[in-house]
C-alpha positions as CSV (number, residue, x, y, z in Angstrom):
1,X,-23.1,-10.9,4.2
2,X,-20.3,-10.3,5.2
3,X,-19.6,-7.7,8.5
4,X,-16.5,-4.7,7.8
5,X,-14.3,-5.6,10.9
6,X,-12.4,-2.8,10.1
7,X,-11.1,0.1,12.2
8,X,-10.1,2.0,8.4
9,X,-11.9,1.8,5.2
10,X,-10.2,0.6,3.1
11,X,-9.9,2.8,-0.5
12,X,-9.7,1.6,-4.2
13,X,-6.7,3.0,-5.5
14,X,-6.7,2.9,-9.4
15,X,-3.3,1.9,-11.1
16,X,-1.4,2.9,-8.3
17,X,2.5,1.0,-8.7
18,X,5.0,0.5,-7.1
19,X,7.8,-0.9,-6.1
20,X,8.4,-3.3,-3.4
21,X,11.9,-4.3,-1.9
22,X,12.4,-7.3,-0.5
23,X,14.9,-7.5,2.6
24,X,17.1,-10.7,2.6
25,X,19.2,-12.3,5.5
26,X,21.8,-12.4,3.6
27,X,21.5,-8.4,3.5
28,X,21.0,-8.9,-0.8
29,X,17.8,-6.7,-1.9
30,X,15.4,-7.6,-4.5
31,X,13.0,-5.9,-6.3
32,X,9.7,-6.1,-7.3
33,X,7.1,-4.2,-9.6
34,X,2.8,-4.2,-8.6
35,X,0.0,-2.9,-7.8
36,X,-1.6,-1.4,-5.2
37,X,-5.2,-2.5,-5.4
38,X,-6.1,-0.4,-1.4
39,X,-5.0,1.4,0.4
40,X,-5.9,2.3,4.5
41,X,-5.0,4.2,6.8
42,X,-3.0,0.3,8.4
43,X,-2.2,-1.1,5.6
44,X,-2.0,-1.9,1.7
45,X,-3.3,-4.8,0.1
46,X,-0.8,-5.2,-3.2
47,X,-0.5,-7.3,-5.8
48,X,2.6,-8.3,-7.6
49,X,4.5,-8.8,-10.6
50,X,5.7,-12.2,-9.6
51,X,4.7,-14.7,-6.2
52,X,8.0,-13.7,-3.4
53,X,9.9,-16.3,-1.2
54,X,8.8,-14.5,0.8
55,X,6.4,-15.4,4.9
56,X,3.4,-14.3,7.1
57,X,5.7,-11.5,9.3
58,X,8.6,-11.1,6.7
59,X,9.3,-6.9,6.4
60,X,8.8,-5.5,3.3
61,X,9.2,-2.1,2.1
62,X,6.7,-0.4,-0.9
63,X,7.4,2.0,-2.6
64,X,5.0,4.2,-4.3
65,X,3.8,7.4,-5.9
66,X,0.5,9.3,-4.9
67,X,-1.5,8.9,-8.2
68,X,-2.2,12.5,-9.1
69,X,0.4,15.0,-7.7
70,X,3.5,12.1,-7.8
71,X,4.7,12.5,-4.4
72,X,6.7,9.7,-3.8
73,X,5.9,7.6,-0.3
74,X,7.6,4.8,1.2
75,X,5.8,2.7,3.9
76,X,8.2,-0.4,5.8
77,X,5.7,-3.1,6.3
78,X,5.0,-6.9,7.4
79,X,3.3,-8.9,5.3
80,X,-0.2,-10.2,6.8
81,X,-2.5,-11.8,4.6
82,X,-0.7,-14.2,1.6
83,X,-3.9,-13.7,-0.8
84,X,-3.1,-15.4,-3.3
85,X,1.0,-16.5,-5.4
86,X,1.3,-12.6,-5.7
87,X,-1.5,-10.6,-4.4
88,X,0.0,-9.8,-0.4
89,X,-2.2,-8.0,2.6
90,X,0.8,-6.0,4.5
91,X,0.7,-3.7,8.1
92,X,2.3,-0.5,7.9
93,X,5.7,-0.9,10.5
94,X,7.1,2.1,11.8
95,X,9.0,4.2,9.5
96,X,6.7,6.3,5.9
97,X,8.5,8.8,3.9
98,X,5.4,10.6,2.9
99,X,1.9,10.8,3.5
100,X,0.0,8.5,3.5
101,X,-2.7,10.7,4.1
102,X,-2.0,12.5,0.9
103,X,-2.3,9.8,-0.8
104,X,-5.1,8.4,0.4
105,X,-7.4,11.8,-0.1
106,X,-6.0,10.8,-4.3
107,X,-6.9,8.1,-4.1
108,X,-10.8,8.7,-3.3
109,X,-13.0,9.2,-5.5
110,X,-15.1,12.4,-4.5
111,X,-18.7,12.9,-5.8
112,X,-20.4,16.1,-7.3
113,X,-22.1,16.7,-3.7
114,X,-18.4,17.0,-2.1
115,X,-17.4,19.8,-1.2
116,X,-13.6,19.5,-0.2
117,X,-11.6,22.8,1.5
118,X,-7.6,22.4,2.3
119,X,-5.6,24.3,4.6
120,X,-2.9,25.7,3.4
């Protein structure tokens, strides 16, 4: 059995769609659609509608909507893992618009025995 080495738990997301903005050397932005497969405090694994013409350490911007509230979240990240032609691991960089905690909470499935108290 493979030992988990991650410091932050991955949360499987359910049908969280994303728009991916690619930054090219010519300063032209390219947009692609994709789906967030899982998310954590440090990064996202996503599946795109078509392969990227990018390499590890290239920068991208991901815009998504929280699954329940519909709150928009934009993260800037660096490609760190190429899982396949269309699956990528992205680590967040310095800029996040919105709350990663909120989307993690909305993606996490709470069981019946969990009592949630949210401070306003």
